[in-house]
Structures are given as structure tokens and as C-alpha cells.
C-alpha positions as CSV (number, residue, x, y, z in Angstrom):
1,M,-65.8,-80.3,70.4
2,P,-63.5,-77.4,70.0
3,D,-64.0,-76.4,73.6
4,T,-63.3,-80.0,75.1
5,A,-60.5,-80.4,77.4
6,T,-57.5,-83.1,77.1
7,L,-55.2,-83.8,80.0
8,L,-51.3,-85.1,79.6
9,L,-50.2,-87.6,82.5
10,G,-46.8,-87.6,83.2
11,Q,-44.0,-86.2,85.0
12,T,-44.0,-82.6,85.1
13,L,-41.1,-79.5,84.6
14,R,-42.4,-76.0,85.0
15,F,-40.2,-72.9,86.0
16,D,-41.4,-70.3,88.9
17,G,-38.1,-68.0,87.8
18,D,-34.4,-68.0,86.0
19,P,-32.6,-70.7,87.7
20,F,-29.4,-68.8,86.6
21,A,-30.7,-66.0,89.4
22,M,-32.0,-67.8,92.0
23,P,-31.5,-71.1,93.6
24,I,-32.8,-74.1,91.7
25,E,-35.4,-75.7,94.1
26,Q,-37.1,-72.1,94.2
27,A,-36.9,-71.4,90.1
28,A,-38.2,-75.2,89.1
29,R,-40.7,-77.0,89.9
30,H,-41.3,-80.8,89.2
31,D,-44.3,-82.9,89.6
32,R,-43.5,-86.7,89.6
33,Q,-47.2,-88.0,89.1
34,G,-48.3,-84.7,87.0
35,G,-51.0,-83.0,85.0
36,V,-51.3,-80.4,82.6
37,M,-55.0,-79.6,81.1
38,I,-55.2,-78.0,77.8
39,R,-58.8,-76.2,76.3
40,A,-58.9,-74.1,72.9
41,G,-54.9,-74.2,72.9
42,H,-54.0,-73.4,75.7
43,V,-52.9,-74.9,79.5
44,V,-55.9,-74.1,81.8
45,E,-54.6,-76.2,84.7
46,I,-51.8,-77.5,85.9
47,G,-51.1,-80.0,89.2
48,D,-51.2,-83.5,90.4
49,G,-52.5,-85.4,87.9
50,A,-54.7,-87.9,89.9
51,A,-56.6,-84.9,91.2
52,L,-57.0,-83.3,87.7
53,R,-58.4,-86.7,86.7
54,A,-60.9,-86.6,89.6
55,A,-62.1,-83.1,88.9
56,N,-62.4,-83.3,85.2
57,P,-64.1,-86.9,84.3
58,Q,-64.7,-85.8,80.9
59,A,-61.1,-84.7,79.8
60,I,-59.5,-86.8,77.2
61,V,-56.6,-88.4,78.8
62,H,-53.5,-89.0,77.3
63,D,-51.3,-91.0,79.9
64,Y,-47.6,-90.9,79.1
65,G,-46.5,-92.8,82.4
66,D,-43.2,-91.9,83.6
67,C,-42.4,-89.6,80.4
68,L,-41.3,-85.7,81.0
69,I,-44.4,-83.0,80.0
70,S,-42.6,-80.0,79.3
71,A,-42.6,-77.1,77.7
72,G,-41.8,-77.6,74.2
73,F,-38.4,-76.5,72.5
74,V,-37.9,-73.0,71.0
75,D,-34.9,-72.4,68.5
76,A,-34.0,-68.6,69.0
77,H,-31.5,-68.5,66.1
78,A,-31.5,-70.9,62.7
79,H,-31.1,-70.8,59.0
80,Y,-34.0,-73.2,57.8
81,P,-32.0,-72.9,54.1
82,Q,-28.9,-74.4,55.0
83,T,-31.0,-77.4,56.3
84,G,-29.5,-79.9,53.6
85,I,-25.8,-78.6,53.8
86,I,-26.2,-79.3,57.8
87,A,-22.6,-80.9,59.5
88,S,-20.8,-80.2,55.6
89,W,-16.9,-79.8,56.4
90,G,-15.5,-76.6,56.3
91,K,-13.1,-74.4,58.0
92,Q,-13.9,-71.2,59.8
93,L,-17.2,-68.4,58.9
94,I,-16.4,-67.1,55.9
95,D,-14.9,-69.9,53.6
96,W,-18.3,-72.1,55.2
97,L,-20.1,-69.0,53.8
98,N,-18.8,-69.2,50.6
99,T,-18.5,-72.8,50.2
100,Y,-21.7,-74.1,51.1
101,T,-24.5,-71.4,52.1
102,F,-24.3,-68.9,49.8
103,P,-24.7,-71.6,46.8
104,E,-27.2,-73.4,48.7
105,E,-29.0,-70.4,49.7
106,T,-29.0,-69.4,45.5
107,R,-31.6,-72.1,45.2
108,F,-34.5,-70.7,46.6
109,A,-35.2,-68.4,44.4
110,D,-37.6,-71.5,43.2
111,Q,-40.7,-72.0,45.3
112,D,-40.3,-75.5,44.4
113,V,-37.3,-75.6,46.0
114,A,-38.2,-73.2,49.1
115,D,-41.2,-75.0,50.1
116,A,-39.6,-78.6,49.9
117,V,-36.8,-77.5,51.9
118,A,-39.5,-75.5,54.8
119,K,-41.3,-79.0,54.5
120,T,-38.6,-80.7,55.6
121,Y,-36.9,-78.2,58.0
122,F,-40.1,-78.3,60.9
123,D,-40.4,-81.9,60.0
124,L,-37.2,-82.0,61.8
125,C,-38.1,-79.6,64.4
126,L,-41.0,-81.3,65.5
127,A,-39.2,-84.5,65.1
128,N,-37.1,-83.4,67.8
129,G,-39.2,-81.9,70.1
130,T,-38.3,-77.9,68.5
131,T,-42.5,-75.9,68.5
132,S,-41.2,-72.4,67.9
133,T,-38.0,-71.2,65.9
134,C,-36.7,-67.6,64.7
135,S,-35.1,-68.4,61.4
136,F,-33.2,-66.4,59.1
137,C,-35.1,-66.9,55.4
138,T,-32.5,-66.1,52.5
139,I,-32.8,-62.1,50.3
140,H,-35.7,-64.3,47.9
141,P,-39.4,-63.8,49.1
142,E,-40.4,-67.2,47.6
143,S,-37.8,-68.4,50.7
144,V,-40.0,-66.1,53.5
145,N,-43.6,-67.2,51.8
146,A,-42.2,-70.7,52.3
147,Y,-41.2,-70.8,56.2
148,F,-44.3,-68.7,57.4
149,F,-47.1,-71.0,55.0
150,E,-45.3,-74.4,56.5
151,A,-45.8,-73.3,60.1
152,A,-48.7,-71.6,59.8
153,A,-50.1,-75.1,58.5
154,R,-48.6,-76.7,61.4
155,G,-49.7,-74.1,63.4
156,M,-46.5,-73.1,65.0
157,R,-45.7,-69.7,66.0
158,V,-42.4,-68.8,64.5
159,A,-40.1,-65.9,63.6
160,G,-38.1,-65.6,60.6
161,G,-37.9,-62.9,57.9
162,K,-35.6,-62.4,54.4
163,T,-32.1,-62.0,54.9
164,C,-30.5,-58.5,53.4
165,M,-27.0,-58.6,51.7
166,D,-26.0,-55.9,49.1
167,R,-22.1,-56.6,48.9
168,N,-19.8,-59.1,49.9
169,A,-22.0,-62.1,48.2
170,P,-22.2,-63.6,44.8
171,D,-24.6,-62.7,42.0
172,G,-28.2,-63.9,43.2
173,L,-27.2,-63.6,46.6
174,R,-27.2,-59.2,46.4
175,D,-30.3,-56.8,46.9
176,T,-30.2,-53.3,47.6
177,P,-30.6,-50.6,50.2
178,Q,-34.2,-49.8,48.7
179,S,-35.2,-53.4,47.5
180,A,-34.2,-54.9,50.9
181,Y,-36.7,-51.9,52.5
182,D,-39.5,-52.8,49.4
183,D,-39.4,-56.6,49.7
184,S,-39.6,-56.5,54.2
185,K,-42.1,-54.7,54.0
186,A,-44.3,-56.4,51.7
187,L,-43.6,-59.8,53.5
188,L,-44.4,-58.1,56.9
189,G,-47.4,-56.5,55.5
190,S,-48.1,-60.4,54.6
191,W,-47.1,-62.5,57.4
192,H,-46.0,-60.4,60.8
193,A,-49.4,-60.7,63.6
194,K,-50.9,-63.4,61.0
195,G,-51.9,-66.0,63.2
196,R,-48.9,-67.3,65.6
197,L,-45.9,-65.8,63.2
198,R,-44.1,-62.8,64.2
199,Y,-41.7,-60.7,61.3
200,A,-38.2,-60.6,62.2
201,I,-36.0,-57.9,60.2
202,T,-32.9,-59.2,59.3
203,P,-29.5,-58.0,58.2
204,R,-26.8,-61.2,58.0
205,F,-24.1,-59.6,59.6
206,S,-23.0,-56.0,58.7
207,P,-20.2,-56.9,56.7
208,T,-22.6,-58.2,53.6
209,S,-24.7,-54.9,54.0
210,T,-23.7,-51.5,53.7
211,P,-24.1,-48.5,55.7
212,E,-27.2,-47.6,53.4
213,Q,-28.8,-51.0,53.9
214,L,-28.3,-51.0,57.3
215,A,-30.0,-47.8,57.8
216,A,-32.8,-48.5,55.6
217,M,-33.0,-52.0,58.1
218,G,-33.3,-49.7,60.5
219,A,-36.1,-47.6,59.4
220,L,-38.3,-50.6,58.6
221,W,-37.8,-51.1,62.1
222,A,-38.2,-48.5,63.7
223,Q,-41.6,-48.1,61.8
224,H,-42.8,-51.3,63.5
225,P,-41.3,-52.1,66.4
226,D,-43.5,-54.8,66.9
227,C,-41.4,-56.7,64.6
228,L,-38.3,-58.5,66.0
229,M,-34.9,-57.9,64.8
230,Q,-31.9,-60.5,64.2
231,T,-28.2,-60.8,63.2
232,H,-25.3,-61.9,63.7
233,L,-22.4,-60.4,66.6
234,S,-18.9,-61.4,66.8
235,E,-19.0,-65.0,66.4
236,Q,-15.1,-64.9,64.3
237,L,-12.4,-62.9,65.4
238,P,-11.3,-62.6,61.8
239,E,-15.1,-62.0,60.8
240,I,-14.1,-58.9,63.5
241,D,-11.4,-57.8,62.0
242,W,-13.2,-57.9,58.3
243,M,-16.1,-55.9,60.1
244,H,-12.9,-53.5,61.1
245,S,-11.6,-53.0,57.9
246,L,-15.4,-52.2,56.2
247,F,-15.9,-49.8,58.6
248,P,-12.8,-48.3,59.9
249,D,-14.4,-45.6,62.2
250,A,-16.5,-48.2,63.9
251,V,-16.2,-48.2,67.9
252,D,-16.5,-52.0,68.4
253,Y,-19.2,-54.8,66.3
254,L,-22.0,-53.6,68.3
255,D,-21.4,-49.8,66.9
256,T,-22.1,-50.9,63.4
257,Y,-25.7,-52.2,64.3
258,E,-26.2,-49.6,66.8
259,R,-26.0,-46.1,64.8
260,F,-28.5,-47.8,62.6
261,G,-31.2,-48.0,65.4
262,L,-30.6,-52.2,65.5
263,I,-30.4,-52.7,69.0
264,G,-33.2,-52.6,71.5
265,K,-35.5,-54.4,73.1
266,G,-36.8,-57.5,70.4
267,A,-33.1,-57.7,69.4
268,L,-31.6,-61.0,69.0
269,F,-27.7,-60.9,68.2
270,G,-27.1,-64.7,67.7
271,H,-23.4,-66.2,68.7
272,A,-21.6,-62.9,70.9
273,I,-19.0,-64.6,71.7
274,H,-16.0,-61.6,71.6
275,L,-18.1,-59.1,72.8
276,K,-15.7,-55.8,74.7
277,D,-17.2,-54.9,78.0
278,R,-19.3,-51.6,76.3
279,E,-21.0,-54.5,74.1
280,K,-22.1,-56.2,76.6
281,A,-23.3,-52.6,78.7
282,R,-25.1,-51.3,75.8
283,I,-26.7,-55.0,75.0
284,L,-28.1,-55.0,78.2
285,E,-29.0,-51.2,78.8
286,S,-30.8,-51.2,75.4
287,G,-32.3,-54.5,76.5
288,S,-31.3,-56.7,73.6
289,A,-31.1,-60.3,73.5
290,L,-28.2,-62.8,73.0
291,V,-28.4,-66.5,71.3
292,H,-26.2,-68.8,72.2
293,C,-25.2,-71.1,69.4
294,P,-23.3,-73.9,70.9
295,T,-22.7,-76.9,68.4
296,S,-22.1,-73.8,65.8
297,N,-19.2,-72.6,68.1
298,T,-17.4,-76.0,68.2
299,F,-18.4,-77.3,64.5
300,I,-16.7,-74.0,63.3
301,G,-14.3,-73.2,65.8
302,S,-15.6,-69.6,66.7
303,G,-15.0,-69.6,70.5
304,L,-16.6,-70.6,73.6
305,F,-19.5,-68.1,75.1
306,D,-19.7,-66.7,78.2
307,M,-22.5,-68.2,80.2
308,A,-21.9,-67.6,83.4
309,G,-21.1,-64.1,83.1
310,L,-23.6,-62.6,81.1
311,K,-26.4,-64.3,82.8
312,A,-24.4,-63.1,85.8
313,A,-24.6,-59.6,84.6
314,G,-28.0,-59.8,83.8
315,H,-28.4,-60.4,80.0
316,T,-31.5,-62.4,78.1
317,V,-29.8,-65.3,76.9
318,G,-31.2,-67.9,74.6
319,L,-30.2,-71.1,72.8
320,A,-30.3,-72.6,69.2
321,T,-29.2,-75.1,66.8
322,D,-28.0,-72.5,64.0
323,V,-28.4,-74.7,62.0
324,G,-27.2,-75.9,58.8
325,G,-23.3,-74.0,61.0
326,G,-25.3,-75.9,63.9
327,S,-24.9,-79.6,63.6
328,S,-28.0,-80.8,65.2
329,F,-31.7,-80.1,65.0
330,S,-32.1,-81.6,68.7
331,M,-32.2,-78.5,71.2
332,L,-31.4,-81.3,73.6
333,R,-27.8,-81.7,71.9
334,T,-27.9,-77.9,71.5
335,M,-27.8,-78.3,75.7
336,A,-25.6,-81.1,75.8
337,A,-22.9,-79.0,73.6
338,A,-23.5,-75.3,75.9
339,Y,-22.8,-77.9,78.9
340,E,-19.7,-78.9,77.5
341,I,-18.5,-74.8,76.6
342,A,-19.5,-74.0,79.7
343,Q,-17.4,-76.6,81.4
344,L,-14.6,-75.0,79.0
345,R,-14.9,-71.8,80.7
346,G,-14.9,-73.6,84.3
347,T,-19.1,-73.7,85.2
348,A,-20.5,-76.3,85.3
349,L,-24.1,-76.1,84.2
350,H,-27.2,-77.4,86.5
351,P,-29.6,-79.2,84.1
352,A,-32.2,-77.1,85.3
353,Q,-30.2,-74.1,83.8
354,L,-29.7,-76.1,80.6
355,Y,-33.5,-76.7,80.4
356,W,-35.0,-73.5,80.8
357,L,-32.2,-71.8,78.5
358,A,-33.9,-74.3,75.8
359,T,-37.3,-72.7,76.9
360,Q,-38.3,-70.3,78.9
361,G,-34.7,-68.6,78.2
362,S,-35.0,-69.0,74.4
363,A,-38.9,-67.6,74.7
364,M,-37.5,-64.4,76.4
365,A,-35.6,-63.8,73.8
366,M,-37.7,-63.8,71.0
367,D,-40.1,-60.9,73.4
368,A,-42.4,-64.6,73.8
369,G,-41.9,-65.4,77.1
370,H,-45.8,-64.6,78.1
371,Q,-46.6,-67.1,75.7
372,I,-44.6,-70.0,74.8
373,G,-41.4,-71.8,76.8
374,N,-43.0,-72.8,79.8
375,L,-46.1,-74.9,81.6
376,G,-48.4,-72.1,83.1
377,V,-52.0,-71.4,83.6
378,G,-52.5,-69.2,80.2
379,M,-49.6,-70.3,78.1
380,E,-49.9,-71.2,74.8
381,A,-50.0,-75.4,74.9
382,D,-47.0,-76.2,72.8
383,I,-45.4,-79.3,74.5
384,V,-43.0,-82.0,74.2
385,V,-43.3,-85.5,75.9
386,L,-39.8,-87.2,76.6
387,D,-38.9,-90.8,77.1
388,L,-35.9,-90.1,79.8
389,A,-35.2,-94.1,79.1
390,S,-35.2,-93.3,75.2
391,T,-32.0,-95.3,74.6
392,P,-31.0,-98.9,76.1
393,V,-27.4,-96.0,77.5
394,I,-29.9,-93.6,78.7
395,A,-32.1,-96.6,80.9
396,Q,-29.4,-97.6,81.9
397,R,-27.9,-94.1,83.4
398,A,-31.2,-93.0,84.6
399,A,-32.2,-96.4,86.6
400,R,-29.7,-95.8,88.6
401,A,-30.3,-91.9,89.4
402,S,-30.9,-90.6,92.8
403,G,-33.1,-87.9,92.0
404,F,-34.9,-86.2,89.2
405,W,-32.3,-84.2,87.6
406,E,-29.7,-86.8,87.5
407,S,-32.5,-89.0,85.6
408,L,-33.0,-86.0,83.1
409,F,-29.3,-85.5,82.8
410,P,-28.7,-87.9,80.4
411,T,-31.3,-87.4,78.5
412,I,-29.5,-83.9,77.7
413,M,-26.4,-85.2,76.9
414,M,-27.5,-88.3,75.1
415,G,-30.9,-87.7,73.7
416,D,-32.0,-87.1,70.2
417,D,-35.2,-87.2,68.5
418,R,-35.8,-91.1,70.0
419,A,-37.0,-89.2,73.1
420,T,-39.6,-87.5,71.5
421,R,-42.4,-89.6,72.5
422,A,-45.1,-86.9,71.7
423,V,-45.3,-83.1,70.3
424,W,-47.9,-80.6,70.7
425,V,-48.6,-77.6,69.3
426,N,-51.4,-75.3,70.3
427,G,-53.2,-77.6,71.9
428,R,-52.9,-80.2,69.1
429,E,-50.6,-83.8,68.7
430,M,-48.8,-83.4,66.2
431,Q,-48.7,-86.7,64.0
């Protein structure tokens, strides 16, 4: 029956607050023998597993033993069309785009190509415990339709949009200010707020959009403020120099978006490594979010994101794979890379902080923290179940742990898709 309750038993992890802003013991709540009750796609009870089982004898029980039950991972910045070119050898950003990204994205004018890659992408996401994504598509409407169709078929909460570029891109990957506006508006009308889908207005980055196109995107967002807006900001120093050559009167990189209304609640700025003080202040004041893409930043040599400084200042920060500039579909590997980058900046992130970034932090960046990214009564039941002894090396290290965080940390640092024991999306177990 549709309203039958389902009870998941195992270790549980949820958050009562931001572990960057309060003591870990207050922010995170771990139950060694917990339970999560699901009904009609939502979490309805959380607590002691044995007590929940006794109080709900009719519930369908899934006993995961010592596995960890948490909210599913949320990937707040990805490029699903780059699935096939992940881990391609390259130099830095502009070379990588010209050598791999642009030729690959040209293929997405073919609906069959877009459909096949979208299916592979979401299969890989779910295999790694990622239950929500925010992705750039290509300039082709076919790519957007494929992305949303596959997500809807799985019942996933995702965001995405047509990438808009009207300059500094090859033939077959350029649109115009008008066609970008028209295509985005039509796609928005087809997919936005349909089920668990949300449209994201998507100028790739200011060097590939003329002021006229950025103005058109700003106008569209002003007309549909319940959409998200995603783009790139200050990823690499040569990119910033290029931006200044194209916008010689810009105060800074953020100004190329801000002047066209592309800033505010619902805006996601990917990378944001080399920010000026004015940019940081305006991003914080506007309610925009930043998205850290650590495996990508190391893979193409972009720089070291200032997680500690930005979180201390109160910024909303999510975590993301940035597939395929990022080198892994795994949010576990992404957490590990975030830890390593923070270490290089002199800050040791706690496992609770890393896990929060990959779940609630990313959900909040996507303006969906009230729906996904945490285990809480009334939250949508997107859940990952992790085996904390998934490989021999992880198992032997976890066996020596003196507490929960020490037992979780080896999986964060060394885990991959083998750690994914089960995934639930909208209250349904994915096979």
C-alpha cells in the first residue's frame, strides 16, 4: 500500500545546526542504534531503532546493522555532459575547455547522445550515494530535456539549465541573447516546479557571454525569481585576466554579474577561489551561495578555496564534484579533497563539517535545505546507507577507532562507491 511505513535501522547521523558555527557536539547528532521511519516519501520519525520498531509493528523493516544512515549526498555544481571526458589529461581551465569540453558538448545536439549520457550520469550519481544534483547542461535544449527526464524517472530532486554562450565558443555551441532567453524560458516552462525539478538560469561564465546576453539572463531571472541561477566565478587567475580584457570597466569579476541582476538568493557561484574583499562582502550581503569544487580545483590547478575564512564570515557554502573537470563522482572523495585543501591552508576540517557540507550545506546552497540534505521529521526521504568497513583497509582502520567520528573519517578519506550499501530517493529504495 502507498502509505505503508518503512523503518530503516542502523547508525544514524543528522544535524541540528551548522558545525562551522557551533560546537560539533551541539550541531551533530549520532545514534549508535537508530531508526528512520519513512512514509509517503518523507521522514516521519527518527529515534531509537528498537523503540521505533516496537511502536510500529506493521512497518516494513530494513535492518542495515552497523551501516550509517544519513541524508543522501547533494552535489551543488556539476556538468553532466562532461561525464564521458572525466579524468582527461589537460592543462588549465581555458585549454581544458577548448580541448575536451567544447568538442564533447557539441555532441549534445543529438537527442540520443544526450539521453544516453544523462542515464549514465544519474546511474553513477546514485551508485555513489548522491541523490540531488545541480548541473549545467549544454546550449542544446535536447541536453536539458534529457537531464530532467532522467531525474524525473528516478524521482530525484535536481536543478539544472541550458548553458548560455554567445561568444568565445566554437561553432555549434553559441547561441544569441535572444535565443538564450527564448530557449531558457521555454525549458523553464516545461520543467520548472514539475515534481521535484527546479530550473537554473545558466550563463556559463561572463567571458562566454556578451553583456547583452547577461542582461537577458538577468531579465529572465527577475521574471522568474523562484528559479536558481548558476555560473562560475574567479576559478583561475588567467581566467580573471581574460574577464578584465572583455569587461575593462568592471570593478571585479562579480561586477560582471551584479550589474545585470545576476546575484542574490538562489544564485550559486562555482569555485570562487580568488575573491576580492568587495566580492565577498556583496556575496554575503546578497544571500548568494558559493560552491567549493575541490577535486576540480586540484585537477586543473586552480587554487585553494578559503573554506575556513568564508564560513567564519557567515557565507553559505556547498560542496560539489564539478564533474568532469572534477575527477570523481564520489562525494566521499570530494570531502577528502576538501579536507586536503583545507590542510594546505592551515585548517583541519572536522568530519562533521565535511559531512555537513556534502549534505545540508549543499542543500542550503541550492535553496533546498528545508527539503533535502538532512534527516529530520518532514524532510524528503532521500537517504544514503554507508558501509563504514567497505574495503579491507577501511575496515582495519575503523576497527581501531575510539569513537564515531574516528570510525567515519576513514570512509570519508578512502571511501568510494563500494561504501554505498543502499540509496533511497523520495522514500523509494533504488535498485
